[in-house]
N, C-alpha and C positions, 0 to 999 in steps of 0.2 A: 081704362085710362092709359094713354100713351105719353111717355116722356121722350123728347128729342134733345140732342145736344149739338150746338153749333158753335164751336170754339172760334171760328173765323168767319163771321157773317159778312155780307157785302151788300152794297147797293148795285143792282144789276141794270145795265142799259142795253137794250136790244135795238140795233140799227138794221134796217132793211134797204139794201142798195142794189141797183142793177149790176154794178161792177165796182171793184175796188182796185185802184191803181197805186202801186207802191211808188214812193218818191214824188207823188203829185197831191194836189189838194183834192179831196173827195167831199162832195156835198151830199147831205142826207136830210130827209125829213126828221122832225124831232123824234127821239127814241122813245120806246116804251120803257118806263122805269118801274122797277119793283124791288122789294127786298129779296135778298138771296142768301145763299149758303145752303149746303146740302141738308142740314138738319131742319132749317126753316122751310125749305121746299117740301121735304117729307112731311113736316108738321102740317103745312097747308093742305096737302093732298088728303091726309088722314082726317083732318078736321072737316074738309068739304064733304067727305063721304059720310061723316056723322060721328066720329069718335071724339071724346074729350081729350084734348092734347095740351100739354104744357111744355114749353121749350126753355132751355137754359143755354147760357153762353156768356160772351163778353162783348161790350160795345166801347167805342172810344171816339173822342173828338166830335167835330161838327157833323160828320157823316153818321156817327152814332145817334145823335139827336134826330137827324133826319129819318133814320131807320126806325126809331121809336115812334115817330109820328106816322110813318107809313104803315105801321102795324095796327093802328087804331081800329081799322075795319076788318082785321083778320079774325078768323073764327077760333084761333088758338090763343092761349095766354102765354105771356113771357115773364121770365124772372132772370134778367141779365145783370151781370156785374158791370158797373161803369168804370172803365179804366181812366186813370189820370194822365196817362202818357200814350201817345200814338193816335192813330186815326183808323176807324173802320174802313175797310178797303172798298174800292170800286171794282166792278167786273164788267167788261165791255164785250158784247157778242155782236159780230157783224155777219149778217146773212147776205151773200152776194154771189154774182156769177152763176146763177142757176142752182142755188142750194149749197154752195160752198160756205163753210162756217169758219170764221176767224175769231179767236178770243184773245183778249188782253186782260190778265188778272193780276192785281196788285198783291203784295206780300201780306199786308195786314199788320196789326199791332202785335208786339211781343207779349207772350203769356209767361209770367214767371211762376215759381213754385207756390207762392202765396195764393195767387189767383187759381192755379190748378187745384189746390187743396180746398179752397172756398167753394168752387163750383161742384166738386165731388161731394162735399159735405151737404150742399144744398140739395143735390139729387138724392142722396141717402136719406136726408130728413123728409123729403117729399114721399119717398117710398114707405117710410115708417108711419107717416101721417095718413096715407091713403092706401088701403088694402086692395083697391081696385086697379092698381097699376099692373098691367099685363106685360108690357114690353118697354124697352128703352132702346132708342135708336142713337147710336154714336156715329156721327157722320162728318166727313170732310177733313180738311187740312187743319193744322194748328201751327202757328209760328212760335215754336218752343224749342229750347235746347234739349228737352227731355224726349228722347226717341222712343221711350217706353211708356208714354203717358196713357195711351189707350189700354195697353196691357195691364197697367196698374189699376185703371178704372174698372176694367172687367173683373180683375181678381177681387177687388173690394166689394163690388156690387154682387158678384156671384156668391161670395162667401156668406154675405148677410141675407141675400134674397135669391136663393137657388131656383125658385120657381118663376122668377121674372125672366122673360126671354130677351136676350140682347141681340139686336140687329146691328151689324157693323158694315159701314160703307166708307172705307178709307183705303189708302194705297201706300205704296213705297215702304220706307223703313218702319213706319208705324204699324203697317199691316204685317210685315215680316216678323216684327217683335211679338205681335199677338199670336201668330201662327206657331211660333216656337215656344210660347208660354204654356203653363200648366192648365190654365182656365181658358176655355174656348167660348166664343159667341155661339148663339143658336143659329145665326144666319149671316152669310156674307154674299156680296153681289159684285164680284169683279166682272168686267167685260172681257171679251176673248183676248184682247191685247194685254190687259192687266194680268189675266190668268197665265198667259205666256211668260210674262215677266217674273211672276212668282215662282214658277217651276223651271225657269231658264231654258225653256224649249218652245220654239215657235209653233203655235197652233193656227192653221189656216182655216179650218172649217169645223163643223160640228163633230165629224168623225174623229178628228184629232183630239177634241175636247173629251169625248167619251172614252177614248183609249187612255188618255192621261189621267182621267179620274179614277180609272182602275189601277193604274200604276203608282200614283203618287200617294204617299202616306202623310204628307204635311197637313192635309185637311182632316185627318182623323180627329174625331171628337166634335166636329161641327155637324149639326143635324141637317141643316138646309143650306145647300150651295147652289146659287143661281148664277150661271155664266151667260151673260147677255151677249148675243151675236147679231146686234143691229136689226136690220129688216128681216133677218132669218129667224128671229125669235130668241130662244134660249135653250141651253141644256141645263137640266136640274138634277142634282143628287139629293135625295131625301131618305135618310135612314137606310142607305144601301141600295135603294131603287133609283134607276135612272129614267128621266123623262125628257122627251123631245117636245118642246113647246113651240108652236107655230102661231104667228100673229097675222092679222089681215093687213093688206096693203092700204096705205093712206096717201093723201096729198100732204107732203111734208111742209110744215110752216116754220117750226123752230124746235130742234131736238134738245136744246139746252134745258137741263133739269129733268129730262126723261128718266134718267137713272134714279134720281131722287124721288120722283113720283112713283117709280117702281117700289122703292122701299116703303113709301107712305102707304101704297096699296096693300103691301104684304102686312104691314103693321096693323092696318084697319081690320083685315081679315083675321089675323091672329087675335086681336082685341075682341073680336066677336066669335072666337072659338070655332072657326070654320075648319073643315077638313082640308087636307093638303091641296087637292085639285082646285078648290075655290081660292085658297091662298095664292096659287099660281095664276089663276084667272084674273083675280083682282090686281095682283102686282103687274102682270104684263099689260093688262088693259089700261092701267093708269099710266104706264110708260108710253104707250102708243097715244093715248088721249092727250097727254102733255105735248107731244110733238105736233099736234093739230092746232095748237094755240100760239098766239104771238107772245103771250106772257110766259114767264119762266116758272116752272114748278107749279103749274096750274092745270086743273082738269074740271070738267063738268060731269055731274052725276049721270046725265043722259048719255053722254058719249061713252063713259066707262061702262054703263049697263049694256049699251049696244055692242061695244067691242068685246066685252068678256064673253058674250054669247058666241062670238066667232073665233075665240082662242081655241086652238086644237092642242090637246095634250095626249101624247102617246107614251105609255110605259114601255121602255125598250128591254130592259133586263135587270135582274138583281145582281149587283156586284158580288162576286165570290170573295171570300177572305184572301188576302195576299200573304 
C-alpha cells in the first residue's frame, strides 16, 4: 500500500492554443479539467498501475467541494481535512506556440500548526493500522510559515516506521531543510535546474550532474537520487552506483505532471518490491507516458508497458568515498 500527501492540492485547467499574445484577448476551446497537486498526481499514477493508494491533505472552500466530486471516479481513496478558511487553489497550464508551456498557479489556503499536526497524526495512524504500507510520498508545496514541516514529518515517520520508504518531491526551503536534517528520505527527484539550485552550481548537462554527485555531500544518507534531465532522461545515484537513463522520443502533448507520474511509477515499483532497474524503468516510463496525454498526472498501462521496454539504463561507475 502507498500513502501520498498533498498539502496544497489544486484544480488543474489545461488550455491548448495555437498562440498566446500578452496584452490581448486570447480565445481558447474549453480546457481539460482535472484534480491536481503533486501527491494526487503521483497517487493517480500508482493506482492506475495497480497499487492500493490512500492520499492525505487539506481542502478548502468551493474549489475543495469541486475537487472532492472530481475524485469520485479515481482509483485511489482520500482522507482530506476540510479547512474552514481559504480556497483550494486553481492551476492553469497553457500549451501554445508549438509546445511552449505557460503556467499560472495560485498560492492556496494557509496551513496552520493544528492542521499540520492533525494530518501527520492521520498518516501515522494509517501506518499503525495497515502493516502493508510500503512507501509514503511527500509531495509539493505547502502554504505554511513552518519552513521545516517536511523535515519534521520525515523525522516522526522514520522514527516510528523505519522500514517504510519515504519518497520526497519538494523544492526550495522545505527541501533544503530536509537535506540538512538528521533523518533523510529514501528517494528524491529534483530536475537538473532544481539540482543546480540545491548545490548552488549551474549544471548544464548530464556530465555536470555526474561530477557534482561525486563532489557533493549534502545528499549523503539518501538511497535513491533521480535527477531528471528532460528529454535526455535522467542521472540516478543508487547506493553509490551511478546510472545514465535514456528515454525514447515522443510527440509531446502536455508535460505538466510528468515529474509527479515519475514518483508514482517509482512508488508502484517499490510497492511491488522490484529491483532497482525496474524501479527506474517504471518511474521514467510513467513520466514519459504522462507527457503523451492531455490530462495532468495521467498514464495508461499500455503506454507505460511499451515505453519501459525502451528505457535504456547504463551503469556508469561506482562512486568512491569522498
